[in-house]
TIDREN-717043 format. One record per residue (C-alpha): x, y, z. Coordinates in steps of 0.02 Angstrom, whole numbers, plus 32768, in hexadecimal, padded with zeros to 4 digits. Example, Ala and Ser with C-alpha at 12.3 -4.5 7.8 and 13.67 -1.06 7.14 Angstrom:
! residues 2
82677F1F8186;82AC7FCB8165;
***
This chain:
! residues 86
66D521250522;6627215F0551;666422110566;66AF220F04B8;661221BD0475;65A5224404C0;661422CA0474;6609227803C9;654C226803D8;653D231F0408;65A623510372;652922F30304;6498234F0355;645F22B803BB;643A22DF0471;6473225604EB;63EC2237056B;6366228004F9;637B2234044B;63E1219D0480;640E21460523;64C321380558;64F020C005E5;65A1209E0621;65DA1FF10658;6631202B06F8;65F120C50754;667C213C078A;667121DF07EC;668D223F074A;65E821FC0704;657F22690776;65D923090741;65CA22F00685;653C23440629;64CA22E8061D;64F7228606B9;651C21D5067D;64BA213D06B5;652A20AB06E3;653D2005073A;6597200107E1;65E91F5C080E;66071F2A08C2;66C41F2E08B5;66FA1EE4095B;66971E400950;66BE1E360897;67791E4908B7;67721DC60940;67181D4B08CE;67911D6C083E;68241D4508B2;67CF1CA208E5;67B41C75082F;68691C9D0804;68AC1C320891;68371BA5085E;687F1BAA07AE;69341B9107E9;695D1AD607E5;69AA1AD80893;69031B1608DB;688B1ABF0863;689D1A1208AE;68A2196B0852;6810199707DE;68711A2A0795;68311AD40760;67821AE6071B;67221B6A06BC;66BB1BD8072F;662D1C4306EF;65D41CB90764;655D1D4C0754;65741DD407D4;64EF1E540800;650B1F0A07D3;64B21FA40815;64692016078F;648820CE07B4;64042128074B;642F21D90718;6404224E0689;644D21EC05F6;63D1215C05F5;
***
């Protein structure tokens, strides 16, 4: 979406990274090759995947125990990869 947004901004004469900041939610390898190179957040996928699996198992009644499933809210750290679009 950010790539399309940058294209639309450029078509309106707005320069991403100069006139307006564009930051993507999940940094991908493509972000560094776009012009301007896009700033993004890089999640730590392996620990995040492990924790999501734990949360999924905890929500299944057979694994949840006698108290049953509960709502879990967590905030996970992300690494900001600053490039030219911020």
